[in-house]
C-alpha positions in Angstrom: 24.2 46.6 -23.4 22.1 48.8 -25.8 23.4 48.6 -29.4 22.4 50.8 -32.5 21.3 49.0 -35.7 24.5 49.3 -37.1 26.3 48.2 -34.2 24.1 45.1 -33.9 25.0 44.3 -37.4 28.8 44.3 -37.0 28.4 42.5 -33.8 26.3 39.8 -35.7 29.0 39.4 -38.4 31.6 39.0 -35.9 29.6 36.6 -34.0 28.6 34.4 -37.0 32.2 34.6 -38.5 33.7 33.0 -35.4 31.1 30.6 -35.0 31.9 29.5 -38.6 35.7 29.8 -38.7 36.3 29.7 -35.1 38.8 32.8 -35.4 37.6 36.4 -35.4 37.5 38.5 -38.8 40.3 40.8 -39.5 39.5 44.6 -39.5 40.0 44.6 -43.2 37.2 42.0 -43.7 35.1 43.9 -41.5 35.8 47.0 -43.6 34.9 45.1 -46.6 31.9 43.4 -45.5 30.2 46.5 -44.5 31.9 48.8 -47.3 33.2 51.2 -44.6 35.5 54.0 -46.2 38.5 53.5 -43.8 39.8 51.2 -41.2 39.3 53.9 -38.5 35.5 53.4 -38.7 36.0 49.7 -37.8 38.2 50.6 -34.9 35.6 53.0 -33.8 33.0 50.1 -33.9 35.1 47.7 -32.3 36.1 49.9 -29.4 32.4 50.7 -29.0 31.4 47.0 -28.6 34.2 46.5 -26.3 33.1 49.2 -24.2 29.4 48.0 -24.1 30.8 44.7 -23.3 29.6 42.5 -26.4 33.0 41.7 -27.2 36.6 41.7 -25.5 39.9 42.0 -27.2 43.5 40.6 -26.8 46.9 42.3 -26.6 47.0 45.2 -29.2 49.7 43.5 -31.5 47.7 40.2 -31.7 45.7 39.6 -34.9 42.4 38.6 -35.0 42.0 39.2 -31.1 38.3 39.8 -31.0 36.3 37.5 -28.7 32.9 37.5 -28.0 32.0 38.2 -24.1 29.8 36.0 -22.1 27.4 38.8 -21.9 27.5 39.1 -25.7 26.4 35.3 -26.0 23.6 35.7 -23.5 21.9 38.8 -25.1 18.3 38.8 -26.2 16.7 40.9 -28.8 13.4 42.4 -27.6 11.4 45.2 -29.4 12.1 48.9 -28.6 8.4 50.4 -29.0 9.3 54.0 -28.8 9.7 56.8 -26.0 7.7 57.1 -22.9 7.7 60.6 -21.2 8.3 60.4 -17.3 6.8 63.6 -16.8 3.4 63.4 -18.6 1.6 61.0 -20.5 2.2 60.3 -24.3 0.8 58.3 -27.0 2.4 55.1 -27.5 4.8 54.6 -30.5 4.8 51.5 -33.1 7.8 49.4 -32.9 11.0 51.4 -33.7 13.9 48.9 -33.3 15.0 46.2 -31.2 17.5 46.2 -28.2 19.8 43.6 -27.0 19.5 42.8 -23.3 21.2 40.2 -21.1 19.2 37.2 -20.8 18.9 37.4 -17.0 17.7 40.7 -17.1 14.1 39.4 -18.7 11.1 38.3 -16.9 9.2 35.2 -17.8 6.6 36.1 -20.5 6.5 38.7 -23.1 9.2 41.7 -22.6 9.6 45.2 -24.4 11.8 48.2 -24.2 10.8 51.8 -24.0 13.1 54.9 -24.0 12.7 57.3 -21.0 12.3 61.1 -21.5 12.1 63.4 -18.8 13.1 63.4 -14.9 9.9 62.5 -12.9 11.2 59.2 -11.7 14.7 60.1 -10.8 14.4 59.3 -7.3 13.8 55.6 -8.4 17.1 55.7 -10.4 15.4 56.2 -13.9 16.8 59.3 -15.8 16.3 60.8 -19.1 17.4 58.7 -22.0 17.5 55.4 -20.1 15.9 52.3 -21.7 13.5 50.4 -19.4 12.7 46.7 -19.8 9.1 46.0 -19.2 7.2 42.8 -18.7 3.7 42.8 -20.2 0.9 42.1 -17.8 -2.2 44.1 -16.9 -1.9 44.0 -13.2 0.3 45.3 -10.7 0.8 45.3 -7.0 0.8 48.5 -4.9 4.0 50.7 -5.3 5.5 48.9 -8.2 6.8 50.9 -11.3 4.5 50.4 -14.0 3.6 51.6 -17.5 0.1 52.7 -17.7 -2.4 54.0 -20.4 -4.5 56.7 -19.1 -7.3 57.4 -21.7 -5.2 56.0 -24.2 -1.8 57.8 -23.3 1.0 56.3 -21.8 2.9 57.1 -18.6 5.7 55.5 -16.3 5.0 56.0 -12.6 4.6 54.1 -9.3 1.1 52.9 -8.7 -1.0 53.2 -5.7 -4.6 51.8 -5.1 -6.8 54.0 -3.1 -10.4 53.2 -2.1 -11.7 55.8 -4.6 -8.9 56.3 -7.1 -5.9 55.2 -8.5 -2.6 57.2 -7.9 0.0 57.4 -10.6 3.0 58.8 -8.4 6.2 60.3 -9.9 9.4 59.6 -8.0 10.3 63.4 -8.1 9.0 65.6 -5.4 8.4 68.4 -8.0 6.0 66.6 -10.0 2.4 66.1 -9.2 0.8 62.6 -9.2 -1.6 61.7 -11.7 -5.2 60.6 -10.2 -7.4 58.2 -12.3 -11.0 58.4 -11.1 -14.1 56.5 -12.0 -15.0 57.1 -15.5 -11.5 57.4 -16.8 -9.6 54.6 -18.7 -6.9 52.9 -17.1 -5.1 50.0 -18.4 -1.8 48.6 -16.8 0.6 47.9 -19.8 3.2 46.4 -18.1 5.8 46.6 -15.1 9.4 47.5 -14.6 11.9 44.7 -14.6 15.2 46.4 -15.8 17.0 49.2 -16.8 19.7 49.9 -19.2 21.8 53.1 -19.4 24.3 54.1 -22.1 27.5 56.1 -20.8 29.0 58.3 -23.2 32.8 58.0 -22.6 
């Protein structure tokens, strides 16, 4: 469940209202809270939150029918650090935002999110625009998908340890591997533990 900053604020208002009054806010109350120009904007936000699984709705003629979903209750905000290019290394960015993810998707320890750009990991199910959930750690096992920094630049690849080099392999036969040899600086930033994909429907 990836939410934009505005969607997170609307969701948080609905959540706090229900927790305080044990009933959902009306659409008019949501409109007034965020100073939306029309109720249609509220309808759009509510439909989007429902589609993303943050809330559920009762019958169309039922007033104050918004309910928190189970997924919404278990979501945890983690930092979104920026974009990692799946086809080539790119400098790591500062924290840009946060994303809400289901608690069960996270691993023990520190978790962060990165948006993927490029198609070099498509055969591992990672597509352009996906948000990957990464557990921060400086080691990995052979064949794991990692976020790695090569000479200070970041990439997402499968890691393979050879006797004389380390291979960062793409999951796309059209893309070449990155080979890290002695003298180059390689740091494992973390390992892939989850994936979020937005569907525009």
